[in-house]
Structure formats: C-alpha cells, structure tokens
N, C-alpha and C positions, 0 to 999 in steps of 0.2 A: 691585336690593333681594333679588333671588332668591337663595337659597343651595341648594347640594345636599340632597337629603333624606338622603343618607348621613351629612351632618353634624349633622342633627337625631337621626338613629338612635343618633349615638355620645352624645349627651347622657346624663348620668349618670341623670337623672329618667327619662328615655325607655327606658334600658336597665333600670331598675328594673321596668319595666312588662312589656317585651318586647323581643326582638330580633330579631322577623319583620318585616323591611322592607316586605314586601308587605302585611302587617296594617296598619302603621303609614301606609302609602301610601293603603291603602282608607279608613282613619278620616279622613285629611286631604281625600279627595274627597267625603266626606258633609259634613264641618263647613263653616260659613260664615265660619269664623274665619281660614282661610288660603286661599291661591290657588296651583293647581298651573300650571306652564308646560305648551306643547300636547304635549310630549315626556314629561310626567310625570317628570321626572328633578329639577325645582328646584322649590322653594316658596318662598312670601313671604307677610307678613301681609297680610289682607284690608282695606286702608285704604278707607274711606269717607268721602267729603266732604259731609256733610249741609248743605244751605243752606235750612233750614228756619224760622229764626229771624229776626225782625226787632227790631232795637233801635232804640226811640224814645228821643230825647234832648229835654231841655229841658221835659218835662211832668212838673209838680210830682208829688212821690210822694204829697200828700194828695188826688189826683184820684181819686175814686171809680171803680172798675175798670169798671162800665158805661159812664161817658163816654169810657173809651179803647175800649172793644169797639164803640161806637157809631161810632167813625172809620171801621169797615170795614163796618158795616151800612148806611153811605151808599151802598153800592153794592151791591145786590140779586145782581149776577152773581158777587160774590166768594163763595169758600169761606170760612167763617168761621173763626178761629183756635180750637184747643181749650184753648190756656193763655195768660191773660194776668196777668203779675204784676208788682209794681214792684221797683225796686232803688236802691241808695244812688246819689246824685248826679242824682236826679230822671231816672232812665234807667226804661224798661220794656222787658221782655222779652216778645214775643208770637211763639207757636210754633203752627206748621201741622203737618198730617200729611204733607203732600207738598211738595216744593220747588217745583214748578210754582206751587201755590195761594200760597206765599210770594213768590215771583217777581212774580206778578200783582198781589198786595196791595200789594209795595212799589212798583210802576209807578203804582198809583193814589193812594198817599199823596203820591207827589211832586208832585201837582196840588192838594193838600189842605191846609186850615189848621186850627189849633187855638188858641183864644184870641187870633184874628185875627193870627195868626203863622204862617208857614209850617212845616210838619211836618219836624223833622230826623229823618231815618231811615236806617238801612244794614241790609244784610242781614249777620247774624253768619257770621263765615268762620274757619275755624282752620288754620294752618298745619300740615298732616299730619306733618311731620318735626320739629315742635317738640319738643323735649325728647328727641328719638329718641338723640342724642349729647348728653351734658351738656357735655363739653368735648373736642374733637378731640384738642387737647394730652394730656390724661389717658388717653383712651381707644384711642388710635391703637396702643399698644404692647402692649394686651391681647389675650389670645388671644379667638378668636371666642366660644367657649363661656363665656367669663368676661363678655361682654357681653349675652347672652341666656339666658332661661331659658324652659322650656315654661310655659305658662299653666296655672293650675289648673283652667279649664273644658275645656282640650284635654286634659289629663291625665284628667280624670274621664271625658269620652268614651271614653277608651282603656279606661279600667277597666271601665266598662260593656260594652264589647266583648270583653273579655277574660274577666270572669265570666259574662256571660249575663244579668246582674241589670240592673234599671230603675235610673235616675238616684237615685229617693228610697231605694231599697233599697241602693245603693252608698253613699250618704251615712249612712244609718243604721246600716250596719255599721262605721262608722267608717274604710272605706277611703278615704280622702280626702288628698290632698296639700295640707298646710298651708304656704302660703307665707310665714307669719310665723315659720317655723323656720329661714330663711335671709335674709340680707340682698338686698333688691331688686337685681338686677344693674344695672350702669351703663347699659345699652342697653335696659332693659326687659324685658317679657315677650314671647315670640315666640309669634304666633297669635292674637291677639285684637284688635290695632291700639291696644291700651292700652299707651302708652309711659311709662317713667318720667319724671319731670321732675325738674328740679334741685330739691333739698330734699327729696325723698321717699324718698331713700335711707336706709334703716334704721340708726339708729347702734348700735354694741356697747353692750350693758348695762354700765351704770356699777358700778364696784367699791365696795363700801361700807367697805372696809379703810381704815383711817387708818395 
C-alpha cells in the first residue's frame, strides 16, 4: 500500500500548493492521516480498524434504551457504553470508547440472556480494503493519479503550513480545496483512510438541452 512520496508530490492538487518535497514530507510526518515508511521515502493512508461497537440482534426496537443498557450494568466491572441506539431489523448498536472495553463487554454478553433467550451479539468489524477499488477490471488500466486524490483535510493542513495561518483563518479566507469541484476518483482519497465506495462517484451534470 506504500507509494513513493515523489508520486504524491506530482499530484496536480499538491503542485498547486507547493513543489517543496521536504515541506510535503514534514507535513506528512505531523498528520495522523498518513504513515511514512522507516526510510521516509514512501507513504500510505493510515488505516485504523476500530472494534469498539457491539451489534445486538433480535432485540425488539421497541425495547427501552435503559433496558438494553441494563444488560451491561449487570457486571459492575465493565466500562459502560457511551452510545446505545436501535436500528432497523431489531438490531442495536452499542459503542464504547476503547476496543478493550468493547471486547470485555462482548465476552460477558455471551453468557447472558434477554427475555429468556441467549443474547445474539457480534463485534462490528469492517474490511479496510472494502471499496478501495471498485472494480479491478475497470481500474487496472487507469494511471495511478487517476485513482487517488489528495484529501481535503491533508490539503488544508498543507495550506496552514504554507500561509502560517490557523485552520479557521484559512477556511474563513476561502483558501480551501472544494472536493465537489471534481468527481471523486475511483480509488478514493489518499491520506485519510476514507475510501470511495461503489455508487459514490459523482455523476456529471445532466444537460437540460432537448
């Protein structure tokens, strides 16, 4: 997943900000959006796989939230969830601050019941590469720079460094990259772990001419 920093420096968006490779590398070291290799020559998006959400199944959506929270209150040693919400299909999403707290709560639930039935639960986990490439057949022949685009937040950080202004001042002055000005590339945005998923590529505006 690592690509040469020189490739990122050649992005049109990056060139419009600066062609100083050392400055670009310096900003990359500061941001949590990307990770550099030990040699400092290649970079990749900073993927993080958070496992801090438990999905409860077969619990009626009409169940009071306090009743669902009480499942975790049965064990005083557990860190209590900070968010509990119902979803369609009698599913509930229970979110914790830390992965370890989520794992401990999940282990406890495996021995518990609700309405005299074993609790059906699993920890939410997403494939980090899902949506990274919409279709290997479609993207295999595309140039690298057609697959990736510098993420607006990474560009904003770069502009703050170049101008010496704060983030708020840069935004207020209108010096901001607007991703809506161009279609989202097939591979998504480079530098935030946010990947374009199928169906999210913006369509060109429809002509009103008849």
